[in-house]
Structure formats: structure tokens, C-alpha cells
A tleap script that builds the chain and sets N, CA, C and O, in Angstrom:
source leaprc.protein.ff14SB
mol = sequence {
  NMET VAL ALA PHE LEU VAL TYR LEU ALA ALA
  ALA LEU ALA GLU ILE ALA GLY CYS PHE ALA
  PHE TRP ALA TRP LEU ARG LEU GLY ARG PRO
  ALA TRP LEU ILE VAL PRO GLY VAL ALA SER
  LEU VAL VAL PHE ALA CYS LEU LEU THR LEU
  ILE ASP THR ASP ALA ALA GLY ARG ALA TYR
  ALA ALA TYR GLY GLY ILE TYR ILE LEU MET
  SER LEU VAL TRP LEU TRP MET VAL GLU GLY
  HIE ARG PRO ASP ARG TRP ASP LEU VAL GLY
  VAL THR VAL CYS LEU ALA GLY SER ALA LEU
  ILE LEU PHE ALA PRO ARG GLU CGLY
}
set mol.1.N position { 149.407 92.917 111.495 }
set mol.1.CA position { 150.298 93.788 112.234 }
set mol.1.C position { 151.307 92.978 113.051 }
set mol.1.O position { 152.472 93.363 113.155 }
set mol.2.N position { 150.866 91.863 113.628 }
set mol.2.CA position { 151.771 91.016 114.403 }
set mol.2.C position { 152.873 90.471 113.493 }
set mol.2.O position { 154.044 90.452 113.872 }
set mol.3.N position { 152.494 90.030 112.301 }
set mol.3.CA position { 153.493 89.500 111.365 }
set mol.3.C position { 154.536 90.569 111.041 }
set mol.3.O position { 155.728 90.269 110.978 }
set mol.4.N position { 154.103 91.800 110.836 }
set mol.4.CA position { 155.035 92.884 110.522 }
set mol.4.C position { 156.024 93.092 111.664 }
set mol.4.O position { 157.218 93.270 111.424 }
set mol.5.N position { 155.537 93.071 112.906 }
set mol.5.CA position { 156.418 93.249 114.069 }
set mol.5.C position { 157.397 92.080 114.219 }
set mol.5.O position { 158.565 92.281 114.551 }
set mol.6.N position { 156.912 90.864 113.973 }
set mol.6.CA position { 157.798 89.698 114.034 }
set mol.6.C position { 158.868 89.819 112.956 }
set mol.6.O position { 160.043 89.556 113.209 }
set mol.7.N position { 158.463 90.214 111.759 }
set mol.7.CA position { 159.430 90.396 110.678 }
set mol.7.C position { 160.457 91.481 111.014 }
set mol.7.O position { 161.644 91.317 110.731 }
set mol.8.N position { 160.014 92.573 111.606 }
set mol.8.CA position { 160.955 93.637 111.992 }
set mol.8.C position { 161.975 93.114 113.001 }
set mol.8.O position { 163.174 93.362 112.866 }
set mol.9.N position { 161.499 92.397 114.002 }
set mol.9.CA position { 162.405 91.844 115.014 }
set mol.9.C position { 163.355 90.823 114.389 }
set mol.9.O position { 164.543 90.798 114.711 }
set mol.10.N position { 162.832 89.985 113.500 }
set mol.10.CA position { 163.673 88.985 112.830 }
set mol.10.C position { 164.748 89.662 111.988 }
set mol.10.O position { 165.906 89.242 111.990 }
set mol.11.N position { 164.362 90.696 111.279 }
set mol.11.CA position { 165.330 91.405 110.440 }
set mol.11.C position { 166.421 92.052 111.281 }
set mol.11.O position { 167.601 91.981 110.937 }
set mol.12.N position { 166.033 92.673 112.368 }
set mol.12.CA position { 167.026 93.283 113.248 }
set mol.12.C position { 167.992 92.228 113.785 }
set mol.12.O position { 169.202 92.452 113.829 }
set mol.13.N position { 167.452 91.075 114.192 }
set mol.13.CA position { 168.296 89.996 114.699 }
set mol.13.C position { 169.228 89.462 113.617 }
set mol.13.O position { 170.402 89.208 113.885 }
set mol.14.N position { 168.723 89.289 112.405 }
set mol.14.CA position { 169.561 88.776 111.325 }
set mol.14.C position { 170.659 89.773 110.949 }
set mol.14.O position { 171.821 89.395 110.796 }
set mol.15.N position { 170.293 91.018 110.805 }
set mol.15.CA position { 171.273 92.030 110.418 }
set mol.15.C position { 172.339 92.191 111.496 }
set mol.15.O position { 173.527 92.286 111.189 }
set mol.16.N position { 171.921 92.223 112.749 }
set mol.16.CA position { 172.890 92.340 113.842 }
set mol.16.C position { 173.832 91.136 113.865 }
set mol.16.O position { 175.037 91.291 114.063 }
set mol.17.N position { 173.285 89.944 113.663 }
set mol.17.CA position { 174.116 88.742 113.642 }
set mol.17.C position { 175.109 88.748 112.499 }
set mol.17.O position { 176.283 88.428 112.684 }
set mol.18.N position { 174.643 89.108 111.329 }
set mol.18.CA position { 175.539 89.164 110.177 }
set mol.18.C position { 176.556 90.292 110.327 }
set mol.18.O position { 177.710 90.147 109.923 }
set mol.19.N position { 176.133 91.408 110.903 }
set mol.19.CA position { 177.054 92.532 111.081 }
set mol.19.C position { 178.176 92.177 112.057 }
set mol.19.O position { 179.281 92.705 111.941 }
set mol.20.N position { 177.909 91.299 113.003 }
set mol.20.CA position { 178.972 90.860 113.922 }
set mol.20.C position { 180.109 90.216 113.136 }
set mol.20.O position { 181.283 90.462 113.412 }
set mol.21.N position { 179.752 89.392 112.158 }
set mol.21.CA position { 180.782 88.779 111.311 }
set mol.21.C position { 181.460 89.823 110.426 }
set mol.21.O position { 182.676 89.787 110.239 }
set mol.22.N position { 180.679 90.744 109.887 }
set mol.22.CA position { 181.219 91.834 109.071 }
set mol.22.C position { 182.225 92.642 109.892 }
set mol.22.O position { 183.322 92.948 109.423 }
set mol.23.N position { 181.843 92.979 111.110 }
set mol.23.CA position { 182.719 93.780 111.965 }
set mol.23.C position { 184.024 93.044 112.243 }
set mol.23.O position { 185.093 93.654 112.239 }
set mol.24.N position { 183.943 91.738 112.484 }
set mol.24.CA position { 185.141 90.949 112.758 }
set mol.24.C position { 186.023 90.823 111.515 }
set mol.24.O position { 187.222 91.095 111.562 }
set mol.25.N position { 185.410 90.405 110.400 }
set mol.25.CA position { 186.197 90.100 109.212 }
set mol.25.C position { 186.579 91.325 108.381 }
set mol.25.O position { 187.638 91.331 107.753 }
set mol.26.N position { 185.750 92.347 108.365 }
set mol.26.CA position { 186.016 93.498 107.502 }
set mol.26.C position { 186.483 94.737 108.243 }
set mol.26.O position { 187.178 95.583 107.679 }
set mol.27.N position { 186.098 94.844 109.516 }
set mol.27.CA position { 186.438 96.048 110.266 }
set mol.27.C position { 187.507 95.813 111.335 }
set mol.27.O position { 187.876 96.729 112.070 }
set mol.28.N position { 187.994 94.586 111.408 }
set mol.28.CA position { 189.058 94.278 112.354 }
set mol.28.C position { 188.648 94.269 113.815 }
set mol.28.O position { 189.492 94.423 114.697 }
set mol.29.N position { 187.357 94.089 114.082 }
set mol.29.CA position { 186.892 94.019 115.468 }
set mol.29.C position { 187.214 92.655 116.058 }
set mol.29.O position { 187.547 91.730 115.316 }
set mol.30.N position { 187.120 92.509 117.384 }
set mol.30.CA position { 187.499 91.248 118.036 }
set mol.30.C position { 186.627 90.058 117.606 }
set mol.30.O position { 185.440 90.205 117.315 }
set mol.31.N position { 187.255 88.881 117.578 }
set mol.31.CA position { 186.565 87.657 117.149 }
set mol.31.C position { 185.447 87.252 118.104 }
set mol.31.O position { 184.531 86.542 117.688 }
set mol.32.N position { 185.487 87.676 119.371 }
set mol.32.CA position { 184.429 87.294 120.311 }
set mol.32.C position { 183.068 87.836 119.889 }
set mol.32.O position { 182.045 87.382 120.399 }
set mol.33.N position { 183.035 88.797 118.968 }
set mol.33.CA position { 181.746 89.305 118.472 }
set mol.33.C position { 180.933 88.231 117.757 }
set mol.33.O position { 179.725 88.374 117.572 }
set mol.34.N position { 181.606 87.158 117.359 }
set mol.34.CA position { 180.895 86.057 116.694 }
set mol.34.C position { 179.880 85.415 117.644 }
set mol.34.O position { 178.817 84.977 117.205 }
set mol.35.N position { 180.193 85.357 118.919 }
set mol.35.CA position { 179.301 84.687 119.887 }
set mol.35.C position { 177.936 85.374 119.949 }
set mol.35.O position { 176.927 84.698 119.748 }
set mol.36.N position { 177.849 86.686 120.218 }
set mol.36.CA position { 176.525 87.306 120.184 }
set mol.36.C position { 175.937 87.329 118.771 }
set mol.36.O position { 174.719 87.352 118.596 }
set mol.37.N position { 176.814 87.323 117.771 }
set mol.37.CA position { 176.318 87.271 116.391 }
set mol.37.C position { 175.580 85.979 116.107 }
set mol.37.O position { 174.500 85.998 115.516 }
set mol.38.N position { 176.142 84.867 116.516 }
set mol.38.CA position { 175.483 83.567 116.321 }
set mol.38.C position { 174.189 83.502 117.133 }
set mol.38.O position { 173.174 83.007 116.642 }
set mol.39.N position { 174.221 83.996 118.365 }
set mol.39.CA position { 172.997 84.019 119.182 }
set mol.39.C position { 171.907 84.836 118.501 }
set mol.39.O position { 170.737 84.454 118.518 }
set mol.40.N position { 172.282 85.936 117.916 }
set mol.40.CA position { 171.328 86.781 117.214 }
set mol.40.C position { 170.738 86.061 116.002 }
set mol.40.O position { 169.549 86.198 115.712 }
set mol.41.N position { 171.563 85.300 115.304 }
set mol.41.CA position { 171.062 84.544 114.150 }
set mol.41.C position { 170.117 83.424 114.576 }
set mol.41.O position { 169.179 83.098 113.848 }
set mol.42.N position { 170.350 82.835 115.739 }
set mol.42.CA position { 169.428 81.817 116.271 }
set mol.42.C position { 168.077 82.466 116.594 }
set mol.42.O position { 167.025 81.904 116.288 }
set mol.43.N position { 168.109 83.644 117.210 }
set mol.43.CA position { 166.867 84.376 117.510 }
set mol.43.C position { 166.125 84.671 116.214 }
set mol.43.O position { 164.908 84.497 116.143 }
set mol.44.N position { 166.844 85.115 115.192 }
set mol.44.CA position { 166.245 85.388 113.880 }
set mol.44.C position { 165.496 84.159 113.360 }
set mol.44.O position { 164.336 84.258 112.962 }
set mol.45.N position { 166.160 83.007 113.364 }
set mol.45.CA position { 165.537 81.792 112.837 }
set mol.45.C position { 164.293 81.407 113.631 }
set mol.45.O position { 163.289 80.991 113.054 }
set mol.46.N position { 164.359 81.544 114.940 }
set mol.46.CA position { 163.203 81.222 115.783 }
set mol.46.C position { 162.042 82.172 115.533 }
set mol.46.O position { 160.887 81.747 115.503 }
set mol.47.N position { 162.334 83.432 115.357 }
set mol.47.CA position { 161.270 84.423 115.113 }
set mol.47.C position { 160.501 84.122 113.833 }
set mol.47.O position { 159.281 84.282 113.793 }
set mol.48.N position { 161.193 83.693 112.796 }
set mol.48.CA position { 160.484 83.413 111.540 }
set mol.48.C position { 159.488 82.272 111.674 }
set mol.48.O position { 158.539 82.188 110.896 }
set mol.49.N position { 159.690 81.389 112.652 }
set mol.49.CA position { 158.730 80.303 112.843 }
set mol.49.C position { 157.406 80.799 113.425 }
set mol.49.O position { 156.425 80.056 113.434 }
set mol.50.N position { 157.364 82.032 113.906 }
set mol.50.CA position { 156.142 82.595 114.484 }
set mol.50.C position { 155.179 83.144 113.438 }
set mol.50.O position { 154.044 83.488 113.767 }
set mol.51.N position { 155.615 83.231 112.186 }
set mol.51.CA position { 154.758 83.756 111.129 }
set mol.51.C position { 153.661 82.745 110.822 }
set mol.51.O position { 153.932 81.565 110.599 }
set mol.52.N position { 152.425 83.223 110.813 }
set mol.52.CA position { 151.269 82.358 110.590 }
set mol.52.C position { 151.039 82.173 109.088 }
set mol.52.O position { 150.331 82.949 108.446 }
set mol.53.N position { 151.650 81.135 108.560 }
set mol.53.CA position { 151.469 80.783 107.156 }
set mol.53.C position { 151.616 79.278 107.021 }
set mol.53.O position { 152.205 78.628 107.884 }
set mol.54.N position { 151.087 78.727 105.950 }
set mol.54.CA position { 151.119 77.279 105.767 }
set mol.54.C position { 152.421 76.792 105.134 }
set mol.54.O position { 152.650 75.585 105.062 }
set mol.55.N position { 153.270 77.697 104.680 }
set mol.55.CA position { 154.494 77.292 103.998 }
set mol.55.C position { 155.664 78.172 104.425 }
set mol.55.O position { 155.575 79.400 104.399 }
set mol.56.N position { 156.737 77.543 104.808 }
set mol.56.CA position { 157.922 78.292 105.240 }
set mol.56.C position { 158.450 79.186 104.123 }
set mol.56.O position { 158.853 80.323 104.369 }
set mol.57.N position { 158.449 78.676 102.910 }
set mol.57.CA position { 158.960 79.458 101.782 }
set mol.57.C position { 158.215 80.761 101.589 }
set mol.57.O position { 158.813 81.776 101.235 }
set mol.58.N position { 156.902 80.739 101.822 }
set mol.58.CA position { 156.115 81.958 101.694 }
set mol.58.C position { 156.479 82.953 102.796 }
set mol.58.O position { 156.571 84.154 102.543 }
set mol.59.N position { 156.683 82.463 103.999 }
set mol.59.CA position { 157.099 83.337 105.104 }
set mol.59.C position { 158.445 83.973 104.793 }
set mol.59.O position { 158.644 85.162 105.043 }
set mol.60.N position { 159.370 83.187 104.248 }
set mol.60.CA position { 160.699 83.706 103.925 }
set mol.60.C position { 160.627 84.710 102.774 }
set mol.60.O position { 161.309 85.735 102.797 }
set mol.61.N position { 159.812 84.420 101.782 }
set mol.61.CA position { 159.692 85.326 100.637 }
set mol.61.C position { 159.124 86.677 101.065 }
set mol.61.O position { 159.629 87.725 100.662 }
set mol.62.N position { 158.082 86.648 101.875 }
set mol.62.CA position { 157.493 87.903 102.349 }
set mol.62.C position { 158.467 88.659 103.240 }
set mol.62.O position { 158.476 89.889 103.253 }
set mol.63.N position { 159.278 87.933 103.975 }
set mol.63.CA position { 160.271 88.535 104.856 }
set mol.63.C position { 161.287 89.379 104.092 }
set mol.63.O position { 161.827 90.344 104.632 }
set mol.64.N position { 161.544 89.022 102.851 }
set mol.64.CA position { 162.567 89.706 102.065 }
set mol.64.C position { 162.393 91.216 102.023 }
set mol.64.O position { 163.371 91.950 102.168 }
set mol.65.N position { 161.186 91.691 101.830 }
set mol.65.CA position { 160.944 93.135 101.775 }
set mol.65.C position { 161.216 93.819 103.101 }
set mol.65.O position { 161.768 94.918 103.139 }
set mol.66.N position { 160.830 93.171 104.183 }
set mol.66.CA position { 161.073 93.735 105.512 }
set mol.66.C position { 162.574 93.759 105.798 }
set mol.66.O position { 163.087 94.706 106.394 }
set mol.67.N position { 163.271 92.708 105.367 }
set mol.67.CA position { 164.718 92.671 105.540 }
set mol.67.C position { 165.378 93.844 104.814 }
set mol.67.O position { 166.286 94.478 105.351 }
set mol.68.N position { 164.932 94.125 103.621 }
set mol.68.CA position { 165.498 95.240 102.861 }
set mol.68.C position { 165.221 96.559 103.577 }
set mol.68.O position { 166.110 97.405 103.675 }
set mol.69.N position { 164.006 96.743 104.075 }
set mol.69.CA position { 163.677 97.951 104.832 }
set mol.69.C position { 164.608 98.102 106.038 }
set mol.69.O position { 165.193 99.165 106.244 }
set mol.70.N position { 164.742 97.058 106.818 }
set mol.70.CA position { 165.576 97.135 108.016 }
set mol.70.C position { 167.057 97.293 107.670 }
set mol.70.O position { 167.807 97.901 108.433 }
set mol.71.N position { 167.476 96.759 106.544 }
set mol.71.CA position { 168.858 96.956 106.110 }
set mol.71.C position { 169.130 98.423 105.826 }
set mol.71.O position { 170.207 98.930 106.140 }
set mol.72.N position { 168.163 99.104 105.237 }
set mol.72.CA position { 168.328 100.535 104.973 }
set mol.72.C position { 168.274 101.346 106.262 }
set mol.72.O position { 168.980 102.344 106.400 }
set mol.73.N position { 167.438 100.920 107.208 }
set mol.73.CA position { 167.420 101.575 108.520 }
set mol.73.C position { 168.777 101.384 109.197 }
set mol.73.O position { 169.323 102.331 109.764 }
set mol.74.N position { 169.319 100.181 109.144 }
set mol.74.CA position { 170.640 99.890 109.711 }
set mol.74.C position { 171.707 100.753 109.035 }
set mol.74.O position { 172.556 101.348 109.699 }
set mol.75.N position { 171.648 100.809 107.711 }
set mol.75.CA position { 172.589 101.624 106.939 }
set mol.75.C position { 172.629 103.055 107.467 }
set mol.75.O position { 173.697 103.651 107.609 }
set mol.76.N position { 171.452 103.588 107.754 }
set mol.76.CA position { 171.337 104.971 108.191 }
set mol.76.C position { 171.688 105.138 109.674 }
set mol.76.O position { 172.502 105.990 110.032 }
set mol.77.N position { 171.075 104.327 110.524 }
set mol.77.CA position { 171.193 104.528 111.966 }
set mol.77.C position { 172.510 104.008 112.550 }
set mol.77.O position { 173.053 104.612 113.475 }
set mol.78.N position { 173.022 102.914 112.029 }
set mol.78.CA position { 174.232 102.309 112.591 }
set mol.78.C position { 175.478 102.726 111.808 }
set mol.78.O position { 176.508 103.065 112.390 }
set mol.79.N position { 175.365 102.693 110.475 }
set mol.79.CA position { 176.541 102.976 109.657 }
set mol.79.C position { 176.664 104.438 109.240 }
set mol.79.O position { 177.697 104.849 108.712 }
set mol.80.N position { 175.628 105.211 109.472 }
set mol.80.CA position { 175.699 106.641 109.208 }
set mol.80.C position { 175.595 107.053 107.755 }
set mol.80.O position { 176.010 108.154 107.396 }
set mol.81.N position { 175.042 106.180 106.900 }
set mol.81.CA position { 174.846 106.506 105.484 }
set mol.81.C position { 173.352 106.645 105.213 }
set mol.81.O position { 172.597 105.681 105.342 }
set mol.82.N position { 172.940 107.824 104.845 }
set mol.82.CA position { 171.520 108.063 104.593 }
set mol.82.C position { 171.101 107.424 103.266 }
set mol.82.O position { 171.751 107.642 102.243 }
set mol.83.N position { 170.020 106.638 103.276 }
set mol.83.CA position { 169.529 106.046 102.021 }
set mol.83.C position { 169.154 107.137 101.027 }
set mol.83.O position { 168.649 108.194 101.406 }
set mol.84.N position { 169.407 106.866 99.752 }
set mol.84.CA position { 169.040 107.845 98.725 }
set mol.84.C position { 167.660 107.525 98.157 }
set mol.84.O position { 167.007 106.570 98.578 }
set mol.85.N position { 167.235 108.322 97.213 }
set mol.85.CA position { 165.868 108.154 96.672 }
set mol.85.C position { 165.684 106.800 96.009 }
set mol.85.O position { 164.587 106.241 96.045 }
set mol.86.N position { 166.745 106.257 95.401 }
set mol.86.CA position { 166.621 104.957 94.747 }
set mol.86.C position { 166.490 103.837 95.772 }
set mol.86.O position { 165.797 102.848 95.533 }
set mol.87.N position { 167.148 103.993 96.900 }
set mol.87.CA position { 166.956 103.040 97.996 }
set mol.87.C position { 165.488 103.048 98.432 }
set mol.87.O position { 164.886 101.996 98.648 }
set mol.88.N position { 164.929 104.247 98.555 }
set mol.88.CA position { 163.546 104.385 99.031 }
set mol.88.C position { 162.539 103.857 98.015 }
set mol.88.O position { 161.554 103.222 98.391 }
set mol.89.N position { 162.778 104.113 96.749 }
set mol.89.CA position { 161.893 103.570 95.709 }
set mol.89.C position { 161.989 102.042 95.709 }
set mol.89.O position { 160.973 101.350 95.645 }
set mol.90.N position { 163.202 101.531 95.781 }
set mol.90.CA position { 163.396 100.088 95.766 }
set mol.90.C position { 162.722 99.392 96.931 }
set mol.90.O position { 162.078 98.359 96.752 }
set mol.91.N position { 162.866 99.953 98.127 }
set mol.91.CA position { 162.251 99.313 99.293 }
set mol.91.C position { 160.731 99.396 99.218 }
set mol.91.O position { 160.043 98.495 99.698 }
set mol.92.N position { 160.199 100.453 98.630 }
set mol.92.CA position { 158.747 100.560 98.468 }
set mol.92.C position { 158.224 99.442 97.572 }
set mol.92.O position { 157.206 98.820 97.878 }
set mol.93.N position { 158.912 99.190 96.475 }
set mol.93.CA position { 158.523 98.107 95.567 }
set mol.93.C position { 158.607 96.759 96.296 }
set mol.93.O position { 157.715 95.920 96.172 }
set mol.94.N position { 159.674 96.568 97.046 }
set mol.94.CA position { 159.848 95.304 97.770 }
set mol.94.C position { 158.779 95.087 98.835 }
set mol.94.O position { 158.281 93.974 99.006 }
set mol.95.N position { 158.429 96.153 99.549 }
set mol.95.CA position { 157.383 96.035 100.572 }
set mol.95.C position { 156.028 95.723 99.949 }
set mol.95.O position { 155.242 94.960 100.511 }
set mol.96.N position { 155.758 96.310 98.794 }
set mol.96.CA position { 154.504 95.994 98.096 }
set mol.96.C position { 154.484 94.516 97.714 }
set mol.96.O position { 153.456 93.852 97.852 }
set mol.97.N position { 155.599 94.008 97.243 }
set mol.97.CA position { 155.685 92.588 96.904 }
set mol.97.C position { 155.526 91.698 98.119 }
set mol.97.O position { 154.858 90.666 98.051 }
set mol.98.N position { 156.131 92.084 99.223 }
set mol.98.CA position { 155.997 91.305 100.458 }
set mol.98.C position { 154.556 91.258 100.931 }
set mol.98.O position { 154.063 90.204 101.332 }
set mol.99.N position { 153.881 92.396 100.884 }
set mol.99.CA position { 152.472 92.442 101.300 }
set mol.99.C position { 151.623 91.562 100.401 }
set mol.99.O position { 150.733 90.861 100.881 }
set mol.100.N position { 151.884 91.592 99.129 }
set mol.100.CA position { 151.139 90.761 98.184 }
set mol.100.C position { 151.342 89.278 98.503 }
set mol.100.O position { 150.379 88.511 98.532 }
set mol.101.N position { 152.571 88.883 98.738 }
set mol.101.CA position { 152.859 87.480 99.057 }
set mol.101.C position { 152.191 87.058 100.363 }
set mol.101.O position { 151.609 85.977 100.445 }
set mol.102.N position { 152.274 87.902 101.371 }
set mol.102.CA position { 151.792 87.516 102.695 }
set mol.102.C position { 150.280 87.596 102.827 }
set mol.102.O position { 149.676 86.741 103.474 }
set mol.103.N position { 149.655 88.601 102.230 }
set mol.103.CA position { 148.243 88.856 102.478 }
set mol.103.C position { 147.290 88.535 101.336 }
set mol.103.O position { 146.082 88.728 101.473 }
set mol.104.N position { 147.805 88.053 100.218 }
set mol.104.CA position { 146.929 87.728 99.086 }
set mol.104.C position { 145.977 86.596 99.464 }
set mol.104.O position { 146.358 85.672 100.183 }
set mol.105.N position { 144.735 86.672 98.976 }
set mol.105.CA position { 143.807 85.566 99.254 }
set mol.105.C position { 144.292 84.300 98.536 }
set mol.105.O position { 144.705 84.348 97.378 }
set mol.106.N position { 144.235 83.208 99.223 }
set mol.106.CA position { 144.715 81.932 98.680 }
set mol.106.C position { 143.541 81.000 98.465 }
set mol.106.O position { 142.581 80.992 99.236 }
set mol.107.N position { 143.633 80.217 97.408 }
set mol.107.CA position { 142.619 79.196 97.152 }
set mol.107.C position { 143.009 77.921 97.884 }
set mol.107.O position { 144.179 77.547 97.959 }
set mol.108.N position { 141.994 77.274 98.417 }
set mol.108.CA position { 142.147 75.967 99.043 }
set mol.108.C position { 143.113 75.910 100.102 }
set mol.108.O position { 143.317 74.850 100.695 }
savepdb mol mol.pdb
quit
């Protein structure tokens, strides 16, 4: 459960940081948005180090499903576009894959 919460926070930080650049470059918002965007990306990177796993690549791979979930939440809550059924099916498959990567029993 702790890993899931860390992943949720990391995803929110990453999406917010990337969206700051999107807002500046694609939506014509002020360039100063890059400053909190970069800070948010630093928080994202630090949060991923809190995942209890023996390999960074495994933590990042499992994170992918949570990132997709939070991206769809962002799509809906911030951008005002409701995810469709294919978004929901896709994120379900991704979350199952993330759980398998993170929680599968490992040898040695």
C-alpha cells in the first residue's frame, strides 16, 4: 500500500511538472511556469527512490501503470476530458502488469 501511495504522488509530481512545460510551449502560458515544473520533476525523481525494490528498473517499470492511471485522472480532472471505455480497459491491463512486476515472488 505504501508503494502505491508513493507511486501516486510521484505520478502527480511528474505529470504536473511536464504539464508546466506543455502549458508554456503549447498553451502560451508564461515561461515562469518552468520553475515550479522543474521543482515538481525533482520531487518525482526523489519519490521513486522510496520504492522498496532491489532494482531501479523494476521500480520504474511498475510505476508505468500508475503513471497511466494518474494521466487519465489528470485528463479528466484538470483538462476536462472524461476517459472513455478504452482508456479504462487499457489502464486496467497496465495496472495488472504493474502489480505483477512489483509484487511477484522473486527467486534469490
